[in-house]
C-alpha positions as protocol buffer text, in pm:
chain_id: "A"
residue {
  index: 1
  type: MET
  ca { x: -3148 y: -3868 z: -615 }
}
residue {
  index: 2
  type: VAL
  ca { x: -3369 y: -3751 z: -827 }
}
residue {
  index: 3
  type: ARG
  ca { x: -3139 y: -3766 z: -1112 }
}
residue {
  index: 4
  type: VAL
  ca { x: -3073 y: -4128 z: -969 }
}
residue {
  index: 5
  type: ALA
  ca { x: -3430 y: -4200 z: -975 }
}
residue {
  index: 6
  type: VAL
  ca { x: -3557 y: -4115 z: -1345 }
}
residue {
  index: 7
  type: LEU
  ca { x: -3234 y: -4224 z: -1465 }
}
residue {
  index: 8
  type: PHE
  ca { x: -3365 y: -4622 z: -1291 }
}
residue {
  index: 9
  type: GLY
  ca { x: -3672 y: -4505 z: -1434 }
}
residue {
  index: 10
  type: ILE
  ca { x: -3602 y: -4501 z: -1783 }
}
residue {
  index: 11
  type: SER
  ca { x: -3384 y: -4798 z: -1760 }
}
residue {
  index: 12
  type: LEU
  ca { x: -3700 y: -4973 z: -1676 }
}
residue {
  index: 13
  type: LEU
  ca { x: -3898 y: -4829 z: -1955 }
}
residue {
  index: 14
  type: LEU
  ca { x: -3639 y: -4923 z: -2187 }
}
residue {
  index: 15
  type: GLY
  ca { x: -3604 y: -5282 z: -2044 }
}
residue {
  index: 16
  type: VAL
  ca { x: -3994 y: -5300 z: -2110 }
}
residue {
  index: 17
  type: LEU
  ca { x: -3975 y: -5142 z: -2473 }
}
residue {
  index: 18
  type: LEU
  ca { x: -3672 y: -5370 z: -2593 }
}
residue {
  index: 19
  type: GLY
  ca { x: -3870 y: -5684 z: -2442 }
}
residue {
  index: 20
  type: PHE
  ca { x: -4144 y: -5574 z: -2652 }
}
residue {
  index: 21
  type: LEU
  ca { x: -3956 y: -5512 z: -2982 }
}
residue {
  index: 22
  type: GLU
  ca { x: -3817 y: -5881 z: -2918 }
}
residue {
  index: 23
  type: LEU
  ca { x: -3483 y: -5755 z: -3044 }
}
residue {
  index: 24
  type: GLY
  ca { x: -3283 y: -6068 z: -2885 }
}
residue {
  index: 25
  type: GLN
  ca { x: -3060 y: -6098 z: -2588 }
}
residue {
  index: 26
  type: PRO
  ca { x: -2742 y: -5964 z: -2729 }
}
residue {
  index: 27
  type: THR
  ca { x: -2885 y: -5676 z: -2941 }
}
residue {
  index: 28
  type: SER
  ca { x: -3105 y: -5540 z: -2659 }
}
residue {
  index: 29
  type: MET
  ca { x: -2783 y: -5543 z: -2419 }
}
residue {
  index: 30
  type: ILE
  ca { x: -2594 y: -5364 z: -2636 }
}
residue {
  index: 31
  type: ILE
  ca { x: -2850 y: -5114 z: -2707 }
}
residue {
  index: 32
  type: SER
  ca { x: -2937 y: -5032 z: -2303 }
}
residue {
  index: 33
  type: ILE
  ca { x: -2556 y: -4993 z: -2265 }
}
residue {
  index: 34
  type: ILE
  ca { x: -2529 y: -4728 z: -2474 }
}
residue {
  index: 35
  type: VAL
  ca { x: -2859 y: -4571 z: -2364 }
}
residue {
  index: 36
  type: ILE
  ca { x: -2781 y: -4576 z: -2005 }
}
residue {
  index: 37
  type: ALA
  ca { x: -2449 y: -4476 z: -2067 }
}
residue {
  index: 38
  type: VAL
  ca { x: -2579 y: -4140 z: -2270 }
}
residue {
  index: 39
  type: LEU
  ca { x: -2828 y: -4079 z: -2005 }
}
residue {
  index: 40
  type: GLY
  ca { x: -2616 y: -4101 z: -1729 }
}
residue {
  index: 41
  type: THR
  ca { x: -2372 y: -3873 z: -1904 }
}
residue {
  index: 42
  type: TYR
  ca { x: -2641 y: -3618 z: -1964 }
}
residue {
  index: 43
  type: LEU
  ca { x: -2758 y: -3616 z: -1602 }
}
residue {
  index: 44
  type: PHE
  ca { x: -2450 y: -3633 z: -1422 }
}
residue {
  index: 45
  type: ILE
  ca { x: -2135 y: -3514 z: -1594 }
}
residue {
  index: 46
  type: TYR
  ca { x: -2277 y: -3294 z: -1874 }
}
residue {
  index: 47
  type: PRO
  ca { x: -2362 y: -2995 z: -1579 }
}
residue {
  index: 48
  type: ILE
  ca { x: -1991 y: -3042 z: -1473 }
}
residue {
  index: 49
  type: TYR
  ca { x: -1826 y: -2982 z: -1819 }
}
residue {
  index: 50
  type: TRP
  ca { x: -2083 y: -2894 z: -2087 }
}
residue {
  index: 51
  type: GLU
  ca { x: -2374 y: -2686 z: -1961 }
}
residue {
  index: 52
  type: LYS
  ca { x: -2408 y: -2333 z: -2056 }
}
residue {
  index: 53
  type: ASN
  ca { x: -2693 y: -2220 z: -1792 }
}
residue {
  index: 54
  type: VAL
  ca { x: -2554 y: -2061 z: -1538 }
}
residue {
  index: 55
  type: ARG
  ca { x: -2877 y: -2096 z: -1294 }
}
residue {
  index: 56
  type: LYS
  ca { x: -2894 y: -2481 z: -1360 }
}
residue {
  index: 57
  type: ILE
  ca { x: -2500 y: -2517 z: -1288 }
}
residue {
  index: 58
  type: GLU
  ca { x: -2548 y: -2318 z: -928 }
}
residue {
  index: 59
  type: SER
  ca { x: -2879 y: -2541 z: -857 }
}
residue {
  index: 60
  type: TYR
  ca { x: -2665 y: -2847 z: -968 }
}
residue {
  index: 61
  type: LEU
  ca { x: -2372 y: -2728 z: -725 }
}
residue {
  index: 62
  type: GLU
  ca { x: -2604 y: -2612 z: -426 }
}
residue {
  index: 63
  type: LYS
  ca { x: -2775 y: -2965 z: -428 }
}
residue {
  index: 64
  type: ARG
  ca { x: -2419 y: -3115 z: -418 }
}
residue {
  index: 65
  type: ARG
  ca { x: -2265 y: -2902 z: -138 }
}
residue {
  index: 66
  type: LYS
  ca { x: -2146 y: -3246 z: 37 }
}
residue {
  index: 67
  type: ASN
  ca { x: -1956 y: -3312 z: -203 }
}
residue {
  index: 68
  type: PRO
  ca { x: -1647 y: -3079 z: -111 }
}
residue {
  index: 69
  type: ALA
  ca { x: -1531 y: -3034 z: -520 }
}
residue {
  index: 70
  type: PHE
  ca { x: -1893 y: -2868 z: -576 }
}
residue {
  index: 71
  type: LYS
  ca { x: -1901 y: -2698 z: -237 }
}
residue {
  index: 72
  type: LEU
  ca { x: -1577 y: -2522 z: -300 }
}
residue {
  index: 73
  type: TYR
  ca { x: -1768 y: -2367 z: -650 }
}
residue {
  index: 74
  type: TYR
  ca { x: -2067 y: -2325 z: -479 }
}
residue {
  index: 75
  type: GLY
  ca { x: -1889 y: -2093 z: -208 }
}
residue {
  index: 76
  type: MET
  ca { x: -1651 y: -1939 z: -447 }
}
residue {
  index: 77
  type: GLY
  ca { x: -1902 y: -1796 z: -665 }
}
residue {
  index: 78
  type: ASN
  ca { x: -2126 y: -1704 z: -327 }
}
residue {
  index: 79
  type: ARG
  ca { x: -1854 y: -1570 z: -131 }
}
residue {
  index: 80
  type: ILE
  ca { x: -1904 y: -1813 z: 141 }
}
residue {
  index: 81
  type: ASP
  ca { x: -1581 y: -1781 z: 303 }
}
residue {
  index: 82
  type: GLN
  ca { x: -1687 y: -2098 z: 557 }
}
residue {
  index: 83
  type: ASP
  ca { x: -1783 y: -2375 z: 309 }
}
residue {
  index: 84
  type: VAL
  ca { x: -1446 y: -2248 z: 87 }
}
residue {
  index: 85
  type: LYS
  ca { x: -1227 y: -2317 z: 392 }
}
residue {
  index: 86
  type: GLU
  ca { x: -1370 y: -2606 z: 467 }
}
residue {
  index: 87
  type: ALA
  ca { x: -1418 y: -2724 z: 133 }
}
residue {
  index: 88
  type: THR
  ca { x: -1034 y: -2672 z: 9 }
}
residue {
  index: 89
  type: GLU
  ca { x: -904 y: -2849 z: 355 }
}
residue {
  index: 90
  type: SER
  ca { x: -1130 y: -3137 z: 273 }
}
residue {
  index: 91
  type: LEU
  ca { x: -975 y: -3184 z: -77 }
}
residue {
  index: 92
  type: LEU
  ca { x: -639 y: -3144 z: 62 }
}
residue {
  index: 93
  type: ARG
  ca { x: -679 y: -3413 z: 290 }
}
residue {
  index: 94
  type: LYS
  ca { x: -843 y: -3658 z: -20 }
}
residue {
  index: 95
  type: TYR
  ca { x: -579 y: -3580 z: -285 }
}
residue {
  index: 96
  type: LYS
  ca { x: -212 y: -3609 z: -201 }
}
residue {
  index: 97
  type: ASP
  ca { x: -69 y: -3582 z: -520 }
}
residue {
  index: 98
  type: PRO
  ca { x: 138 y: -3222 z: -475 }
}
residue {
  index: 99
  type: ALA
  ca { x: 2 y: -3124 z: -817 }
}
residue {
  index: 100
  type: ARG
  ca { x: -376 y: -3125 z: -692 }
}
residue {
  index: 101
  type: GLN
  ca { x: -248 y: -2978 z: -379 }
}
residue {
  index: 102
  type: ALA
  ca { x: -102 y: -2685 z: -558 }
}
residue {
  index: 103
  type: LEU
  ca { x: -375 y: -2631 z: -710 }
}
residue {
  index: 104
  type: PHE
  ca { x: -637 y: -2614 z: -430 }
}
residue {
  index: 105
  type: LYS
  ca { x: -422 y: -2435 z: -232 }
}
residue {
  index: 106
  type: THR
  ca { x: -412 y: -2198 z: -501 }
}
residue {
  index: 107
  type: LEU
  ca { x: -752 y: -2179 z: -581 }
}
residue {
  index: 108
  type: HIS
  ca { x: -761 y: -2042 z: -230 }
}
residue {
  index: 109
  type: ALA
  ca { x: -490 y: -1766 z: -194 }
}
residue {
  index: 110
  type: LEU
  ca { x: -690 y: -1613 z: -547 }
}
residue {
  index: 111
  type: TYR
  ca { x: -999 y: -1637 z: -364 }
}
residue {
  index: 112
  type: GLU
  ca { x: -845 y: -1440 z: -59 }
}
residue {
  index: 113
  type: ASP
  ca { x: -679 y: -1188 z: -248 }
}
residue {
  index: 114
  type: ASP
  ca { x: -335 y: -1346 z: -128 }
}
residue {
  index: 115
  type: ILE
  ca { x: -88 y: -1292 z: -403 }
}
residue {
  index: 116
  type: LEU
  ca { x: 217 y: -1364 z: -201 }
}
residue {
  index: 117
  type: ARG
  ca { x: 73 y: -1732 z: -120 }
}
residue {
  index: 118
  type: VAL
  ca { x: -42 y: -1784 z: -469 }
}
residue {
  index: 119
  type: LYS
  ca { x: 347 y: -1745 z: -574 }
}
residue {
  index: 120
  type: LYS
  ca { x: 425 y: -1960 z: -337 }
}
residue {
  index: 121
  type: ASP
  ca { x: 163 y: -2244 z: -424 }
}
residue {
  index: 122
  type: ILE
  ca { x: 197 y: -2267 z: -807 }
}
residue {
  index: 123
  type: GLU
  ca { x: 529 y: -2436 z: -829 }
}
residue {
  index: 124
  type: ASP
  ca { x: 412 y: -2743 z: -820 }
}
residue {
  index: 125
  type: ILE
  ca { x: 106 y: -2717 z: -1028 }
}
residue {
  index: 126
  type: ARG
  ca { x: 81 y: -2902 z: -1335 }
}
residue {
  index: 127
  type: PRO
  ca { x: 59 y: -2975 z: -1643 }
}
residue {
  index: 128
  type: LEU
  ca { x: 275 y: -2656 z: -1774 }
}
residue {
  index: 129
  type: GLN
  ca { x: 57 y: -2462 z: -1915 }
}
residue {
  index: 130
  type: TYR
  ca { x: -208 y: -2430 z: -1586 }
}
residue {
  index: 131
  type: LYS
  ca { x: 109 y: -2331 z: -1397 }
}
residue {
  index: 132
  type: ALA
  ca { x: 196 y: -2078 z: -1673 }
}
residue {
  index: 133
  type: TYR
  ca { x: -177 y: -1926 z: -1629 }
}
residue {
  index: 134
  type: TYR
  ca { x: -138 y: -1850 z: -1249 }
}
residue {
  index: 135
  type: GLN
  ca { x: 177 y: -1713 z: -1296 }
}
residue {
  index: 136
  type: ALA
  ca { x: 61 y: -1471 z: -1618 }
}
residue {
  index: 137
  type: ILE
  ca { x: -209 y: -1374 z: -1332 }
}
residue {
  index: 138
  type: VAL
  ca { x: 63 y: -1290 z: -1050 }
}
residue {
  index: 139
  type: ALA
  ca { x: 229 y: -1089 z: -1333 }
}
residue {
  index: 140
  type: VAL
  ca { x: -82 y: -887 z: -1396 }
}
residue {
  index: 141
  type: GLU
  ca { x: -142 y: -877 z: -1015 }
}
residue {
  index: 142
  type: GLU
  ca { x: 218 y: -769 z: -1023 }
}
residue {
  index: 143
  type: GLY
  ca { x: 204 y: -448 z: -1329 }
}
residue {
  index: 144
  type: LYS
  ca { x: 442 y: -692 z: -1475 }
}
residue {
  index: 145
  type: LEU
  ca { x: 219 y: -698 z: -1822 }
}
residue {
  index: 146
  type: GLU
  ca { x: 505 y: -757 z: -2031 }
}
residue {
  index: 147
  type: GLN
  ca { x: 591 y: -1100 z: -1850 }
}
residue {
  index: 148
  type: ALA
  ca { x: 189 y: -1183 z: -1829 }
}
residue {
  index: 149
  type: THR
  ca { x: 178 y: -1169 z: -2180 }
}
residue {
  index: 150
  type: GLU
  ca { x: 483 y: -1381 z: -2241 }
}
residue {
  index: 151
  type: LEU
  ca { x: 358 y: -1629 z: -1954 }
}
residue {
  index: 152
  type: GLY
  ca { x: -51 y: -1618 z: -2190 }
}
residue {
  index: 153
  type: ASN
  ca { x: 194 y: -1731 z: -2514 }
}
residue {
  index: 154
  type: GLN
  ca { x: 183 y: -2019 z: -2306 }
}
residue {
  index: 155
  type: VAL
  ca { x: -133 y: -2101 z: -2222 }
}
residue {
  index: 156
  type: LYS
  ca { x: -342 y: -2308 z: -2479 }
}
residue {
  index: 157
  type: SER
  ca { x: -664 y: -2286 z: -2355 }
}
residue {
  index: 158
  type: GLU
  ca { x: -899 y: -2023 z: -2540 }
}
residue {
  index: 159
  type: TRP
  ca { x: -1084 y: -1915 z: -2256 }
}
residue {
  index: 160
  type: MET
  ca { x: -740 y: -1848 z: -2050 }
}
residue {
  index: 161
  type: LYS
  ca { x: -596 y: -1634 z: -2257 }
}
residue {
  index: 162
  type: HIS
  ca { x: -917 y: -1435 z: -2339 }
}
residue {
  index: 163
  type: ALA
  ca { x: -932 y: -1412 z: -1945 }
}
residue {
  index: 164
  type: LEU
  ca { x: -585 y: -1295 z: -1895 }
}
residue {
  index: 165
  type: ALA
  ca { x: -612 y: -1041 z: -2167 }
}
residue {
  index: 166
  type: SER
  ca { x: -896 y: -909 z: -2014 }
}
residue {
  index: 167
  type: GLY
  ca { x: -652 y: -862 z: -1679 }
}
residue {
  index: 168
  type: ILE
  ca { x: -373 y: -678 z: -1880 }
}
residue {
  index: 169
  type: ALA
  ca { x: -643 y: -442 z: -2041 }
}
residue {
  index: 170
  type: LYS
  ca { x: -818 y: -357 z: -1697 }
}
residue {
  index: 171
  type: LYS
  ca { x: -437 y: -324 z: -1551 }
}
residue {
  index: 172
  type: LYS
  ca { x: -376 y: -63 z: -1842 }
}
residue {
  index: 173
  type: GLY
  ca { x: -682 y: 118 z: -1794 }
}
residue {
  index: 174
  type: ASN
  ca { x: -834 y: 17 z: -2118 }
}
residue {
  index: 175
  type: HIS
  ca { x: -1203 y: -60 z: -1984 }
}
residue {
  index: 176
  type: ASP
  ca { x: -1376 y: -166 z: -2316 }
}
residue {
  index: 177
  type: GLU
  ca { x: -1095 y: -377 z: -2422 }
}
residue {
  index: 178
  type: TYR
  ca { x: -1126 y: -559 z: -2056 }
}
residue {
  index: 179
  type: VAL
  ca { x: -1527 y: -600 z: -2083 }
}
residue {
  index: 180
  type: ALA
  ca { x: -1493 y: -741 z: -2424 }
}
residue {
  index: 181
  type: GLU
  ca { x: -1193 y: -970 z: -2347 }
}
residue {
  index: 182
  type: ILE
  ca { x: -1385 y: -1089 z: -2041 }
}
residue {
  index: 183
  type: ARG
  ca { x: -1723 y: -1138 z: -2222 }
}
residue {
  index: 184
  type: LYS
  ca { x: -1501 y: -1348 z: -2502 }
}
residue {
  index: 185
  type: ALA
  ca { x: -1348 y: -1587 z: -2201 }
}
residue {
  index: 186
  type: TYR
  ca { x: -1706 y: -1622 z: -2057 }
}
residue {
  index: 187
  type: GLU
  ca { x: -1852 y: -1758 z: -2415 }
}
residue {
  index: 188
  type: LYS
  ca { x: -1561 y: -2039 z: -2473 }
}
residue {
  index: 189
  type: THR
  ca { x: -1603 y: -2149 z: -2101 }
}
residue {
  index: 190
  type: ARG
  ca { x: -1903 y: -2414 z: -2005 }
}
residue {
  index: 191
  type: GLY
  ca { x: -1985 y: -2598 z: -1687 }
}
residue {
  index: 192
  type: MET
  ca { x: -1831 y: -2512 z: -1333 }
}
residue {
  index: 193
  type: GLN
  ca { x: -1577 y: -2287 z: -1522 }
}
residue {
  index: 194
  type: ARG
  ca { x: -1863 y: -2060 z: -1675 }
}
residue {
  index: 195
  type: TYR
  ca { x: -2011 y: -2009 z: -1355 }
}
residue {
  index: 196
  type: ILE
  ca { x: -1722 y: -1906 z: -1160 }
}
residue {
  index: 197
  type: LEU
  ca { x: -1667 y: -1670 z: -1410 }
}
residue {
  index: 198
  type: TYR
  ca { x: -1986 y: -1508 z: -1503 }
}
residue {
  index: 199
  type: LYS
  ca { x: -2004 y: -1527 z: -1069 }
}
residue {
  index: 200
  type: GLN
  ca { x: -1664 y: -1326 z: -1055 }
}
residue {
  index: 201
  type: PHE
  ca { x: -1732 y: -1044 z: -1374 }
}
residue {
  index: 202
  type: GLU
  ca { x: -2152 y: -1075 z: -1321 }
}
residue {
  index: 203
  type: GLU
  ca { x: -2164 y: -740 z: -1408 }
}
residue {
  index: 204
  type: ASP
  ca { x: -1937 y: -736 z: -1717 }
}
residue {
  index: 205
  type: ILE
  ca { x: -2039 y: -977 z: -1869 }
}
residue {
  index: 206
  type: LYS
  ca { x: -2403 y: -886 z: -1868 }
}
residue {
  index: 207
  type: VAL
  ca { x: -2496 y: -771 z: -2198 }
}
residue {
  index: 208
  type: GLY
  ca { x: -2744 y: -454 z: -2219 }
}
């Protein structure tokens, strides 16, 4: 509500300013649309996709836990089992597309460290590079490191590549490489994905 009030207040001030400048109605309308669109993006979308400050992301999620997607991320980040369960159930009821259903089920299974469920649920995940990413996670957990590396080659996202490399290094017992790779993965992330990665690997991501 605060962000809505801020956007509304700025819109009013902008209207007064443009009226004072006497730019004409078409020009004033175009400027208003551009400014409001930019501000709306910053206030509502920026924290989800581009914010780097983990505390700001967490505050944003915590205030919006009525939204099942935000509740899921907040619950996963803070190990609140009931939140994760309820949010997953809500999302599965809301989204009937098989690919989305598979993704939510996979995230829940990974949260509960249930690799057998992950192997079953990933089959319908799309796009294919995401499916390959989760298949690689399963391969790492099962000690099939060559297979994990091959699957990782199908992944385009830089943070995913580093995350998989960190898992492979950890499985091999190479702690220094594991820490280096998980930090690289973290640096490549923004928004909610950055938040989850930080909460999962906080001690390893912290420097010093």
